[in-house]
N, C-alpha and C positions, 0 to 999 in steps of 0.2 A: 537655727546656729549650727556649724558643723564643730563635729566632736574628733579631738584630737587624742588618739591613744596611744601611738607610737613617735619617736622624734622627726619632726617634719619641719623640712623649711619651705615656706611659702612666699613667692615673689607675685606681687601686684602694681599693675599701673592703674594709676587710678584716671578714671575717666572725665569729661566736662560733663559738668552739672552734679548730681545728686549719687551718692551711692554709698553703701553702707557695709561693713565686714564684721561678721558676729561667730567666734569660735570658744568652744569650752573644751578646755585641757583637763583630762582626766589621767587617773594612776601615777604613771611614770612618764606620762606626755612630755615633751621637749618642744614647745612650739618656736619657730622664729618666722616673725614674721616681715617680711620687708616690703614696704609700699614707696614706690618712685610718683611724683607727680611734677610734670613738665608741660608746656606747650600746650594750656589751658589759657581760656578767658575767664570762665567763671567755675570753682569747682568746691564743694561740700564733700566732705567725707567721714563718716563716722566708723570708729573702730571699737569694739568690744570684746573683750579678753576675759574669759569667765576662768579661774582656778578652781576647778571642782572638787577633786580630790586631793588628799596627802601625796605631798612629793612633785605635783604638777611644777613645770616650770615654762615660760613666755619671755620671748624677747620681743620688742617689739622696735624696728628701725623705719623711721619716716626720711625720706630726701624727696626735698621742694625746692625747685627750682621756678622762681617767677619772673617776666619782663614784663615791659609795656603796661598796660594798664588792669593785667591780671589779677585776679583777685581768689584768697583760697581759704576756706575754714576748715579747720580740722578739730573734731571732737575726740575723744578718748578713754574708754574705762577699762580700768587694771581692778576687776574687780574677784576678790579672795575671799570664798564661801568655805574653804578646809585648810585645818592647820599644815604648817610645813610648808606653804606654798611660794613661790618667787615669781616676781614681774621685774621686769629691767625695760624701759623705753627710753630711747633718744631720737627725737625730732630734729633735723639738720635742716634750716631753709636758707636759700640764698634769693637777696630780691633786689632787681635792678628796675630803672626807671622809675614807674610810677605802681610798682606792683606792691601788694600787701598781703600780709598772712595773719591769721586768727586762731592761734591754738588754744583751744578749752581742754583742760586733761584733768580726770578726775582718778584718786585712787579710793577703792571702797574696801574695807577689811569688817567682815561680820564678826559678831562675839565669838564665834568656835574657832574662827581661821588662827590661833594662837601661832606663835613662831612666824608670823608672814615677815617678808622681805620683800620690800616694793623700792623701786628708784622711777624717778620721772625726771627727765631733763629736755630742754628746750633751748636749742643754740641757732641765732638767727645774725647772718652776715647780711649788710647793708651795702651794696654797692653804689649806690644813688643817696643823694639828701633828699628824694621825692617819695623814696621807699618805706613802708612803715610794718612793724610787725608788734604783735600784740602777743602776752601770753596770760592766761588765766587758770593756775593749778589750784586744786582744791583735794581738801583730805577728809574722808570720813572714816574713821576710825573706832569699833566699836570693841575691840579686844584690847588688853594692857601689857600683852609682851609680844611687840612686834617693833620693825626696823621701819620705818616709811619717811621717805626723804625725796624733795624736789629742789628742781634750780632751774634757772632760765638766766639767757645772755640775750642781749641785742647790741650791735656795733658796727661799725665801718670793718676794712681790711685794714690792720695797723700799719702805720705808716713806716715803721723803721723794715717791716718784711717787704714794701713794694722800694725801699731804698737800697737795701741790701742786695736785691735782685737785679736793680739798676747798675749796681756795681760790679755786678760781673759780666755785663751787656745785653741783659735782657730787658727787650720793650717793655714798656708799660703795659699793654694787653697782653702780650704773653705770660708775664709777671702775674697779673691779676687771673689768668687761666689757672697757672701753676696754683696758685694759694687757695681759690677755691676750691679744683680738684682734691689736694689735701686738707682741707676743712671738711669737706663730704666722704672721702674716702674713709679717714678714722672710724666712721662709724660700721667699717665694713668688718672690721676685728672681730666683732661680733657672729660672724659668720662661721662657721666651722664647715660647710659642706663649700671646697674648695671650687667645684664647678659653679655653683651659683654666686659664689662669690666674684670671681672671675667674669660672669655673664654681667653679675651688678655693676662689676667696674668697668666695663666696656661700655653700658649703659651712661656710667657717669661722666666718663671722657669724653663720648661723643655729645651729650648735653651740654658741657663746662665749654667744648668747642663752639657753642652757638652764642656763649654768653657776651 
């Protein structure tokens, strides 16, 4: 388990096969973890963030692009074991062809972790009728003064967006890429480090160009 003491932004490219990432945030530590998954056949990743001391904060951002018959399983745990801690998770996936993604995310709040603020959201965009996304959120809350919420969406690109861009003379393929880029880039608002934000943005634009 890696211990985060100071504010820190970490970018991870998820490899083929199985991988796991485990962080403990202490004191006034503020972790921003960005993981990018693309270009794989099969990948399974586990991310655990432990908010271990008062005022610890963490943001987890996942950006996933799957195509062909690729499959990815993402499991996360936001574990609050101290009061006045905050975690915010957003995972966005774009799936085409026969790609599939399973997201299994948990929030656990121990009895001593009063004033916890935890949020979890998974948004999935399907570019094919054969693509598949599934979300399985879970909450384990043993404290009584907390705010914990979660949400998930699954759906295709809105037809009205494609229609609007077509009326501006933009070809369907280019219009789709613009919408996908906007969908993924929205997650970057959580990254305050400008250099890292630009790095991830460039990576997204390159990957979207392959969609």
